[in-house]
ChimeraX commands (.cxc) that place a marker at each C-alpha (Angstrom):
marker #1 position 76.10,120.20,102.37 radius 0.5
marker #1 position 75.27,116.53,103.19 radius 0.5
marker #1 position 76.36,114.26,100.24 radius 0.5
marker #1 position 74.12,111.64,98.81 radius 0.5
marker #1 position 75.40,108.59,96.76 radius 0.5
marker #1 position 73.78,106.14,93.91 radius 0.5
marker #1 position 72.57,102.78,94.91 radius 0.5
marker #1 position 75.83,100.54,94.60 radius 0.5
marker #1 position 73.51,98.39,92.06 radius 0.5
marker #1 position 73.83,101.26,89.55 radius 0.5
marker #1 position 77.69,102.27,90.08 radius 0.5
marker #1 position 80.21,100.65,88.42 radius 0.5
marker #1 position 84.34,101.92,88.26 radius 0.5
marker #1 position 86.55,100.96,85.30 radius 0.5
marker #1 position 90.14,101.38,84.87 radius 0.5
marker #1 position 91.38,101.48,81.38 radius 0.5
marker #1 position 94.86,102.24,80.24 radius 0.5
marker #1 position 95.17,105.03,77.44 radius 0.5
marker #1 position 94.83,104.31,73.70 radius 0.5
marker #1 position 98.46,105.40,73.48 radius 0.5
marker #1 position 99.86,102.65,76.19 radius 0.5
marker #1 position 97.37,100.11,74.31 radius 0.5
marker #1 position 99.96,100.32,71.07 radius 0.5
marker #1 position 103.13,100.39,73.15 radius 0.5
marker #1 position 102.95,96.56,73.95 radius 0.5
marker #1 position 106.00,94.30,73.51 radius 0.5
marker #1 position 106.46,92.40,69.90 radius 0.5
marker #1 position 104.11,89.35,70.07 radius 0.5
marker #1 position 102.28,90.46,73.15 radius 0.5
marker #1 position 99.38,88.76,72.09 radius 0.5
marker #1 position 96.90,91.95,72.27 radius 0.5
marker #1 position 93.93,91.33,74.88 radius 0.5
marker #1 position 95.75,87.96,76.47 radius 0.5
marker #1 position 93.79,88.30,80.11 radius 0.5
marker #1 position 96.11,88.34,82.99 radius 0.5
marker #1 position 97.42,84.88,83.85 radius 0.5
marker #1 position 96.47,83.86,80.63 radius 0.5
marker #1 position 98.39,80.32,79.48 radius 0.5
marker #1 position 99.88,81.11,76.15 radius 0.5
marker #1 position 100.71,77.58,73.81 radius 0.5
marker #1 position 104.04,76.81,74.64 radius 0.5
marker #1 position 104.75,76.16,78.48 radius 0.5
marker #1 position 103.90,78.96,81.58 radius 0.5
marker #1 position 106.42,82.02,81.31 radius 0.5
marker #1 position 106.47,84.71,84.26 radius 0.5
marker #1 position 103.75,86.95,83.85 radius 0.5
marker #1 position 104.60,90.53,82.05 radius 0.5
marker #1 position 106.07,91.59,79.07 radius 0.5
marker #1 position 109.19,93.66,77.42 radius 0.5
marker #1 position 112.28,92.03,77.00 radius 0.5
marker #1 position 112.97,88.58,78.62 radius 0.5
marker #1 position 116.27,88.20,80.21 radius 0.5
marker #1 position 115.27,84.87,82.09 radius 0.5
marker #1 position 115.85,81.38,81.20 radius 0.5
marker #1 position 113.09,78.28,81.22 radius 0.5
marker #1 position 110.95,78.37,83.94 radius 0.5
marker #1 position 110.95,74.88,85.82 radius 0.5
marker #1 position 107.28,74.19,87.39 radius 0.5
marker #1 position 106.50,77.60,88.68 radius 0.5
marker #1 position 109.70,78.58,89.73 radius 0.5
marker #1 position 111.47,81.01,87.09 radius 0.5
marker #1 position 114.89,80.75,86.31 radius 0.5
marker #1 position 116.84,84.12,86.56 radius 0.5
marker #1 position 119.44,84.95,83.24 radius 0.5
marker #1 position 122.00,87.27,84.94 radius 0.5
marker #1 position 123.06,90.31,82.64 radius 0.5
marker #1 position 126.85,90.04,82.07 radius 0.5
marker #1 position 127.83,93.47,81.56 radius 0.5
marker #1 position 126.02,95.94,84.41 radius 0.5
marker #1 position 126.24,99.74,83.55 radius 0.5
marker #1 position 125.03,102.78,85.35 radius 0.5
marker #1 position 121.62,103.58,84.83 radius 0.5
marker #1 position 120.52,99.78,84.02 radius 0.5
marker #1 position 117.02,98.88,84.82 radius 0.5
marker #1 position 116.57,94.63,85.64 radius 0.5
marker #1 position 113.83,92.47,86.10 radius 0.5
marker #1 position 112.36,90.99,89.62 radius 0.5
marker #1 position 110.53,87.75,89.58 radius 0.5
marker #1 position 108.85,85.36,92.32 radius 0.5
marker #1 position 106.60,83.14,93.25 radius 0.5
marker #1 position 103.45,83.71,95.52 radius 0.5
marker #1 position 102.29,80.52,97.74 radius 0.5
marker #1 position 99.88,80.02,100.48 radius 0.5
marker #1 position 102.11,78.98,103.55 radius 0.5
marker #1 position 99.36,76.72,104.93 radius 0.5
marker #1 position 98.33,75.29,101.71 radius 0.5
marker #1 position 100.88,75.22,99.57 radius 0.5
marker #1 position 98.76,76.50,96.64 radius 0.5
marker #1 position 99.39,79.50,93.94 radius 0.5
marker #1 position 98.13,82.83,94.44 radius 0.5
marker #1 position 96.70,84.43,91.15 radius 0.5
marker #1 position 95.71,87.42,90.91 radius 0.5
marker #1 position 97.64,89.11,93.74 radius 0.5
marker #1 position 99.14,92.52,93.55 radius 0.5
marker #1 position 102.56,93.31,94.07 radius 0.5
marker #1 position 104.41,96.53,94.66 radius 0.5
marker #1 position 108.07,97.46,94.69 radius 0.5
marker #1 position 108.48,100.31,97.45 radius 0.5
marker #1 position 112.11,102.26,97.69 radius 0.5
marker #1 position 113.47,101.40,101.06 radius 0.5
marker #1 position 113.81,104.52,102.29 radius 0.5
marker #1 position 110.41,106.60,101.44 radius 0.5
marker #1 position 108.48,103.58,100.58 radius 0.5
marker #1 position 107.41,105.68,97.58 radius 0.5
marker #1 position 105.96,103.09,94.87 radius 0.5
marker #1 position 108.41,101.90,92.12 radius 0.5
marker #1 position 107.00,99.44,90.37 radius 0.5
marker #1 position 103.68,97.65,90.72 radius 0.5
marker #1 position 102.08,94.48,88.81 radius 0.5
marker #1 position 99.96,91.62,89.72 radius 0.5
marker #1 position 100.68,87.43,89.94 radius 0.5
marker #1 position 99.63,85.37,86.96 radius 0.5
marker #1 position 97.18,82.25,86.97 radius 0.5
marker #1 position 100.37,80.54,88.73 radius 0.5
marker #1 position 101.28,83.15,91.33 radius 0.5
marker #1 position 104.15,84.15,88.93 radius 0.5
marker #1 position 104.74,87.93,89.29 radius 0.5
marker #1 position 107.26,89.66,86.85 radius 0.5
marker #1 position 108.14,93.39,87.51 radius 0.5
marker #1 position 110.35,95.21,84.67 radius 0.5
marker #1 position 112.29,98.08,84.88 radius 0.5
marker #1 position 113.64,98.36,88.24 radius 0.5
marker #1 position 116.83,100.30,89.18 radius 0.5
marker #1 position 119.70,99.30,91.42 radius 0.5
marker #1 position 118.99,99.65,94.98 radius 0.5
marker #1 position 117.21,98.67,98.53 radius 0.5
marker #1 position 113.50,97.89,98.11 radius 0.5
marker #1 position 110.97,96.27,99.68 radius 0.5
marker #1 position 108.09,94.18,97.92 radius 0.5
marker #1 position 104.83,94.61,99.37 radius 0.5
marker #1 position 101.95,92.09,98.73 radius 0.5
marker #1 position 98.28,92.64,99.13 radius 0.5
marker #1 position 95.99,90.37,99.06 radius 0.5
marker #1 position 92.35,89.78,100.47 radius 0.5
marker #1 position 92.52,87.50,103.42 radius 0.5
marker #1 position 96.02,87.12,103.82 radius 0.5
marker #1 position 98.65,89.06,106.61 radius 0.5
marker #1 position 100.20,92.20,105.06 radius 0.5
marker #1 position 103.77,90.78,103.55 radius 0.5
marker #1 position 106.74,93.43,103.31 radius 0.5
marker #1 position 109.78,91.75,101.69 radius 0.5
marker #1 position 113.40,93.64,102.19 radius 0.5
marker #1 position 115.67,92.82,99.07 radius 0.5
marker #1 position 118.22,94.34,96.72 radius 0.5
marker #1 position 118.76,94.95,93.06 radius 0.5
marker #1 position 122.39,95.12,91.27 radius 0.5
marker #1 position 121.15,92.18,88.56 radius 0.5
marker #1 position 118.11,90.65,87.53 radius 0.5
marker #1 position 116.68,89.37,90.29 radius 0.5
marker #1 position 114.93,86.29,91.44 radius 0.5
marker #1 position 113.67,86.16,95.05 radius 0.5
marker #1 position 112.46,82.70,94.95 radius 0.5
marker #1 position 108.95,81.36,96.41 radius 0.5
marker #1 position 107.60,83.40,98.63 radius 0.5
marker #1 position 104.76,82.28,101.32 radius 0.5
marker #1 position 102.24,84.47,102.40 radius 0.5
marker #1 position 100.03,83.34,105.51 radius 0.5
marker #1 position 96.23,83.69,105.49 radius 0.5
marker #1 position 94.85,86.45,108.09 radius 0.5
marker #1 position 92.09,86.31,110.57 radius 0.5
marker #1 position 89.22,88.50,109.84 radius 0.5
marker #1 position 86.34,88.77,112.30 radius 0.5
marker #1 position 83.03,89.76,111.47 radius 0.5
marker #1 position 79.48,90.26,112.63 radius 0.5
marker #1 position 76.37,88.29,111.23 radius 0.5
marker #1 position 76.48,88.58,107.33 radius 0.5
marker #1 position 73.36,87.14,105.21 radius 0.5
marker #1 position 74.22,85.89,101.89 radius 0.5
marker #1 position 71.67,86.14,99.31 radius 0.5
marker #1 position 73.36,85.27,96.28 radius 0.5
marker #1 position 76.87,83.89,95.52 radius 0.5
marker #1 position 79.14,85.79,93.22 radius 0.5
marker #1 position 82.96,85.11,92.90 radius 0.5
marker #1 position 85.16,87.76,94.42 radius 0.5
marker #1 position 87.04,88.05,91.14 radius 0.5
marker #1 position 86.05,87.06,87.49 radius 0.5
marker #1 position 87.35,87.13,83.94 radius 0.5
marker #1 position 84.56,89.11,81.58 radius 0.5
marker #1 position 85.68,89.48,77.92 radius 0.5
marker #1 position 88.53,91.71,77.97 radius 0.5
marker #1 position 87.55,92.93,81.22 radius 0.5
marker #1 position 89.13,91.86,84.92 radius 0.5
marker #1 position 86.17,92.25,87.59 radius 0.5
marker #1 position 86.48,93.06,91.67 radius 0.5
marker #1 position 83.14,92.48,92.84 radius 0.5
marker #1 position 83.19,94.69,95.68 radius 0.5
marker #1 position 79.36,93.82,96.93 radius 0.5
marker #1 position 80.50,90.76,97.47 radius 0.5
marker #1 position 83.86,91.68,100.20 radius 0.5
marker #1 position 82.71,92.19,103.31 radius 0.5
marker #1 position 86.16,93.03,104.11 radius 0.5
marker #1 position 86.31,96.79,102.63 radius 0.5
marker #1 position 82.56,97.62,103.00 radius 0.5
marker #1 position 83.15,99.73,105.27 radius 0.5
marker #1 position 86.01,101.41,103.59 radius 0.5
marker #1 position 86.23,104.14,100.53 radius 0.5
marker #1 position 86.90,103.35,96.72 radius 0.5
marker #1 position 90.26,104.50,97.26 radius 0.5
marker #1 position 90.55,101.32,99.73 radius 0.5
marker #1 position 88.43,99.40,97.16 radius 0.5
marker #1 position 90.85,100.01,94.49 radius 0.5
marker #1 position 93.60,98.60,96.19 radius 0.5
marker #1 position 92.01,95.53,96.08 radius 0.5
marker #1 position 91.28,95.32,92.47 radius 0.5
marker #1 position 93.92,93.09,90.48 radius 0.5
marker #1 position 97.01,95.24,89.63 radius 0.5
marker #1 position 95.69,98.70,91.02 radius 0.5
marker #1 position 97.91,100.74,93.25 radius 0.5
marker #1 position 97.04,103.95,95.11 radius 0.5
marker #1 position 99.77,105.66,96.60 radius 0.5
marker #1 position 99.19,108.07,99.27 radius 0.5
marker #1 position 98.62,111.36,97.91 radius 0.5
marker #1 position 95.92,109.47,95.73 radius 0.5
marker #1 position 97.65,108.88,92.29 radius 0.5
marker #1 position 96.47,105.37,90.28 radius 0.5
marker #1 position 98.84,103.06,88.60 radius 0.5
marker #1 position 97.43,100.24,86.63 radius 0.5
marker #1 position 99.94,97.64,86.78 radius 0.5
marker #1 position 102.77,100.22,87.13 radius 0.5
marker #1 position 101.75,102.40,84.79 radius 0.5
marker #1 position 100.37,105.91,85.63 radius 0.5
marker #1 position 98.32,106.60,82.71 radius 0.5
marker #1 position 94.90,105.35,83.45 radius 0.5
marker #1 position 91.37,106.36,82.15 radius 0.5
marker #1 position 88.95,106.57,85.02 radius 0.5
marker #1 position 85.13,105.54,83.77 radius 0.5
marker #1 position 82.06,105.85,86.24 radius 0.5
marker #1 position 79.10,103.83,84.80 radius 0.5
marker #1 position 80.32,103.24,81.24 radius 0.5
marker #1 position 81.46,106.79,80.81 radius 0.5
marker #1 position 84.40,108.30,81.12 radius 0.5
marker #1 position 84.64,110.39,84.28 radius 0.5
marker #1 position 85.33,114.05,83.07 radius 0.5
marker #1 position 86.68,115.35,86.06 radius 0.5
marker #1 position 89.78,116.73,86.97 radius 0.5
marker #1 position 92.80,114.93,88.62 radius 0.5
marker #1 position 92.51,116.74,92.29 radius 0.5
marker #1 position 88.26,116.43,91.90 radius 0.5
marker #1 position 88.68,112.77,91.21 radius 0.5
marker #1 position 91.42,112.24,93.61 radius 0.5
marker #1 position 88.38,113.87,96.10 radius 0.5
marker #1 position 85.72,111.94,94.69 radius 0.5
marker #1 position 87.35,108.23,95.32 radius 0.5
marker #1 position 88.39,109.63,99.05 radius 0.5
marker #1 position 84.91,110.48,100.04 radius 0.5
marker #1 position 82.45,107.69,98.37 radius 0.5
marker #1 position 82.11,104.40,100.18 radius 0.5
marker #1 position 82.97,101.39,99.18 radius 0.5
marker #1 position 79.68,100.20,99.60 radius 0.5
marker #1 position 78.22,102.81,97.02 radius 0.5
marker #1 position 79.91,100.43,94.07 radius 0.5
marker #1 position 79.01,97.26,92.83 radius 0.5
marker #1 position 81.95,96.13,90.94 radius 0.5
marker #1 position 85.63,97.60,89.85 radius 0.5
marker #1 position 86.61,96.82,86.15 radius 0.5
marker #1 position 90.15,96.99,84.83 radius 0.5
marker #1 position 91.03,96.88,81.54 radius 0.5
marker #1 position 94.72,96.69,80.64 radius 0.5
marker #1 position 94.54,96.15,76.68 radius 0.5
marker #1 position 91.01,98.70,75.96 radius 0.5
marker #1 position 89.32,97.68,72.49 radius 0.5
marker #1 position 88.61,100.43,70.13 radius 0.5
marker #1 position 85.10,100.86,71.35 radius 0.5
marker #1 position 86.21,102.76,74.46 radius 0.5
marker #1 position 88.15,105.20,72.65 radius 0.5
marker #1 position 85.16,105.82,70.36 radius 0.5
marker #1 position 83.06,106.13,73.55 radius 0.5
marker #1 position 85.36,108.69,74.91 radius 0.5
marker #1 position 85.57,111.04,71.96 radius 0.5
marker #1 position 81.84,110.52,71.49 radius 0.5
marker link #1:1,2 radius 0.2
marker link #1:2,3 radius 0.2
marker link #1:3,4 radius 0.2
marker link #1:4,5 radius 0.2
marker link #1:5,6 radius 0.2
marker link #1:6,7 radius 0.2
marker link #1:7,8 radius 0.2
marker link #1:8,9 radius 0.2
marker link #1:9,10 radius 0.2
marker link #1:10,11 radius 0.2
marker link #1:11,12 radius 0.2
marker link #1:12,13 radius 0.2
marker link #1:13,14 radius 0.2
marker link #1:14,15 radius 0.2
marker link #1:15,16 radius 0.2
marker link #1:16,17 radius 0.2
marker link #1:17,18 radius 0.2
marker link #1:18,19 radius 0.2
marker link #1:19,20 radius 0.2
marker link #1:20,21 radius 0.2
marker link #1:21,22 radius 0.2
marker link #1:22,23 radius 0.2
marker link #1:23,24 radius 0.2
marker link #1:24,25 radius 0.2
marker link #1:25,26 radius 0.2
marker link #1:26,27 radius 0.2
marker link #1:27,28 radius 0.2
marker link #1:28,29 radius 0.2
marker link #1:29,30 radius 0.2
marker link #1:30,31 radius 0.2
marker link #1:31,32 radius 0.2
marker link #1:32,33 radius 0.2
marker link #1:33,34 radius 0.2
marker link #1:34,35 radius 0.2
marker link #1:35,36 radius 0.2
marker link #1:36,37 radius 0.2
marker link #1:37,38 radius 0.2
marker link #1:38,39 radius 0.2
marker link #1:39,40 radius 0.2
marker link #1:40,41 radius 0.2
marker link #1:41,42 radius 0.2
marker link #1:42,43 radius 0.2
marker link #1:43,44 radius 0.2
marker link #1:44,45 radius 0.2
marker link #1:45,46 radius 0.2
marker link #1:46,47 radius 0.2
marker link #1:47,48 radius 0.2
marker link #1:48,49 radius 0.2
marker link #1:49,50 radius 0.2
marker link #1:50,51 radius 0.2
marker link #1:51,52 radius 0.2
marker link #1:52,53 radius 0.2
marker link #1:53,54 radius 0.2
marker link #1:54,55 radius 0.2
marker link #1:55,56 radius 0.2
marker link #1:56,57 radius 0.2
marker link #1:57,58 radius 0.2
marker link #1:58,59 radius 0.2
marker link #1:59,60 radius 0.2
marker link #1:60,61 radius 0.2
marker link #1:61,62 radius 0.2
marker link #1:62,63 radius 0.2
marker link #1:63,64 radius 0.2
marker link #1:64,65 radius 0.2
marker link #1:65,66 radius 0.2
marker link #1:66,67 radius 0.2
marker link #1:67,68 radius 0.2
marker link #1:68,69 radius 0.2
marker link #1:69,70 radius 0.2
marker link #1:70,71 radius 0.2
marker link #1:71,72 radius 0.2
marker link #1:72,73 radius 0.2
marker link #1:73,74 radius 0.2
marker link #1:74,75 radius 0.2
marker link #1:75,76 radius 0.2
marker link #1:76,77 radius 0.2
marker link #1:77,78 radius 0.2
marker link #1:78,79 radius 0.2
marker link #1:79,80 radius 0.2
marker link #1:80,81 radius 0.2
marker link #1:81,82 radius 0.2
marker link #1:82,83 radius 0.2
marker link #1:83,84 radius 0.2
marker link #1:84,85 radius 0.2
marker link #1:85,86 radius 0.2
marker link #1:86,87 radius 0.2
marker link #1:87,88 radius 0.2
marker link #1:88,89 radius 0.2
marker link #1:89,90 radius 0.2
marker link #1:90,91 radius 0.2
marker link #1:91,92 radius 0.2
marker link #1:92,93 radius 0.2
marker link #1:93,94 radius 0.2
marker link #1:94,95 radius 0.2
marker link #1:95,96 radius 0.2
marker link #1:96,97 radius 0.2
marker link #1:97,98 radius 0.2
marker link #1:98,99 radius 0.2
marker link #1:99,100 radius 0.2
marker link #1:100,101 radius 0.2
marker link #1:101,102 radius 0.2
marker link #1:102,103 radius 0.2
marker link #1:103,104 radius 0.2
marker link #1:104,105 radius 0.2
marker link #1:105,106 radius 0.2
marker link #1:106,107 radius 0.2
marker link #1:107,108 radius 0.2
marker link #1:108,109 radius 0.2
marker link #1:109,110 radius 0.2
marker link #1:110,111 radius 0.2
marker link #1:111,112 radius 0.2
marker link #1:112,113 radius 0.2
marker link #1:113,114 radius 0.2
marker link #1:114,115 radius 0.2
marker link #1:115,116 radius 0.2
marker link #1:116,117 radius 0.2
marker link #1:117,118 radius 0.2
marker link #1:118,119 radius 0.2
marker link #1:119,120 radius 0.2
marker link #1:120,121 radius 0.2
marker link #1:121,122 radius 0.2
marker link #1:122,123 radius 0.2
marker link #1:123,124 radius 0.2
marker link #1:124,125 radius 0.2
marker link #1:125,126 radius 0.2
marker link #1:126,127 radius 0.2
marker link #1:127,128 radius 0.2
marker link #1:128,129 radius 0.2
marker link #1:129,130 radius 0.2
marker link #1:130,131 radius 0.2
marker link #1:131,132 radius 0.2
marker link #1:132,133 radius 0.2
marker link #1:133,134 radius 0.2
marker link #1:134,135 radius 0.2
marker link #1:135,136 radius 0.2
marker link #1:136,137 radius 0.2
marker link #1:137,138 radius 0.2
marker link #1:138,139 radius 0.2
marker link #1:139,140 radius 0.2
marker link #1:140,141 radius 0.2
marker link #1:141,142 radius 0.2
marker link #1:142,143 radius 0.2
marker link #1:143,144 radius 0.2
marker link #1:144,145 radius 0.2
marker link #1:145,146 radius 0.2
marker link #1:146,147 radius 0.2
marker link #1:147,148 radius 0.2
marker link #1:148,149 radius 0.2
marker link #1:149,150 radius 0.2
marker link #1:150,151 radius 0.2
marker link #1:151,152 radius 0.2
marker link #1:152,153 radius 0.2
marker link #1:153,154 radius 0.2
marker link #1:154,155 radius 0.2
marker link #1:155,156 radius 0.2
marker link #1:156,157 radius 0.2
marker link #1:157,158 radius 0.2
marker link #1:158,159 radius 0.2
marker link #1:159,160 radius 0.2
marker link #1:160,161 radius 0.2
marker link #1:161,162 radius 0.2
marker link #1:162,163 radius 0.2
marker link #1:163,164 radius 0.2
marker link #1:164,165 radius 0.2
marker link #1:165,166 radius 0.2
marker link #1:166,167 radius 0.2
marker link #1:167,168 radius 0.2
marker link #1:168,169 radius 0.2
marker link #1:169,170 radius 0.2
marker link #1:170,171 radius 0.2
marker link #1:171,172 radius 0.2
marker link #1:172,173 radius 0.2
marker link #1:173,174 radius 0.2
marker link #1:174,175 radius 0.2
marker link #1:175,176 radius 0.2
marker link #1:176,177 radius 0.2
marker link #1:177,178 radius 0.2
marker link #1:178,179 radius 0.2
marker link #1:179,180 radius 0.2
marker link #1:180,181 radius 0.2
marker link #1:181,182 radius 0.2
marker link #1:182,183 radius 0.2
marker link #1:183,184 radius 0.2
marker link #1:184,185 radius 0.2
marker link #1:185,186 radius 0.2
marker link #1:186,187 radius 0.2
marker link #1:187,188 radius 0.2
marker link #1:188,189 radius 0.2
marker link #1:189,190 radius 0.2
marker link #1:190,191 radius 0.2
marker link #1:191,192 radius 0.2
marker link #1:192,193 radius 0.2
marker link #1:193,194 radius 0.2
marker link #1:194,195 radius 0.2
marker link #1:195,196 radius 0.2
marker link #1:196,197 radius 0.2
marker link #1:197,198 radius 0.2
marker link #1:198,199 radius 0.2
marker link #1:199,200 radius 0.2
marker link #1:200,201 radius 0.2
marker link #1:201,202 radius 0.2
marker link #1:202,203 radius 0.2
marker link #1:203,204 radius 0.2
marker link #1:204,205 radius 0.2
marker link #1:205,206 radius 0.2
marker link #1:206,207 radius 0.2
marker link #1:207,208 radius 0.2
marker link #1:208,209 radius 0.2
marker link #1:209,210 radius 0.2
marker link #1:210,211 radius 0.2
marker link #1:211,212 radius 0.2
marker link #1:212,213 radius 0.2
marker link #1:213,214 radius 0.2
marker link #1:214,215 radius 0.2
marker link #1:215,216 radius 0.2
marker link #1:216,217 radius 0.2
marker link #1:217,218 radius 0.2
marker link #1:218,219 radius 0.2
marker link #1:219,220 radius 0.2
marker link #1:220,221 radius 0.2
marker link #1:221,222 radius 0.2
marker link #1:222,223 radius 0.2
marker link #1:223,224 radius 0.2
marker link #1:224,225 radius 0.2
marker link #1:225,226 radius 0.2
marker link #1:226,227 radius 0.2
marker link #1:227,228 radius 0.2
marker link #1:228,229 radius 0.2
marker link #1:229,230 radius 0.2
marker link #1:230,231 radius 0.2
marker link #1:231,232 radius 0.2
marker link #1:232,233 radius 0.2
marker link #1:233,234 radius 0.2
marker link #1:234,235 radius 0.2
marker link #1:235,236 radius 0.2
marker link #1:236,237 radius 0.2
marker link #1:237,238 radius 0.2
marker link #1:238,239 radius 0.2
marker link #1:239,240 radius 0.2
marker link #1:240,241 radius 0.2
marker link #1:241,242 radius 0.2
marker link #1:242,243 radius 0.2
marker link #1:243,244 radius 0.2
marker link #1:244,245 radius 0.2
marker link #1:245,246 radius 0.2
marker link #1:246,247 radius 0.2
marker link #1:247,248 radius 0.2
marker link #1:248,249 radius 0.2
marker link #1:249,250 radius 0.2
marker link #1:250,251 radius 0.2
marker link #1:251,252 radius 0.2
marker link #1:252,253 radius 0.2
marker link #1:253,254 radius 0.2
marker link #1:254,255 radius 0.2
marker link #1:255,256 radius 0.2
marker link #1:256,257 radius 0.2
marker link #1:257,258 radius 0.2
marker link #1:258,259 radius 0.2
marker link #1:259,260 radius 0.2
marker link #1:260,261 radius 0.2
marker link #1:261,262 radius 0.2
marker link #1:262,263 radius 0.2
marker link #1:263,264 radius 0.2
marker link #1:264,265 radius 0.2
marker link #1:265,266 radius 0.2
marker link #1:266,267 radius 0.2
marker link #1:267,268 radius 0.2
marker link #1:268,269 radius 0.2
marker link #1:269,270 radius 0.2
view
């Protein structure tokens, strides 16, 4: 049976962390502060939790080693991303820590407005840092963790994309903030139009999709998927199939919310 898909202007995808995760914020986490926000008093590394870092110097996080390392301890991994050609800092870029043996996802996150990333809860071992950014070459950086680890400044090379003739009728930014939502305008990204919705999710800030189709948002696996402003209500396996078969060019945009307001909980229960 041939499937048909809705017009992309009528389709949107919303990723929302579950209500339980919303209340599990670090003390003083600031509620709904969007990714890359600049709190008063400086530019800290992105993320939350128990900080083991000293003060930053410019955009370079300063590492503070744990005095005693015990078996089972987890650590923080930080660094800064810059464009290798222009030297500009790279905001809203997906970074992921992968196991060096089987390349399984260990932790994921996103850089802040100043290109800084901070990944918490990384165990000891050998890993590969994967950087995924639209318009840039795929970047893989092997490293080891025995204590809190500062990877320093990583310079990412711009990629070369060959496209056919493109007619632009109206321009919208590829990424934008709208209230509590961080929006990725899929319809404005010509590089993803021949892919699937699962491919598009990989470009959404903070989102990772592993080889089995499991979705995490900033390293958290408990996410809710909304379609056209309503909970999808699909089973896990049906949702994976849906995302793997729906073409990316049927989607207008993908919205991610890390601290959803109460209205989403009320809508989900209605």
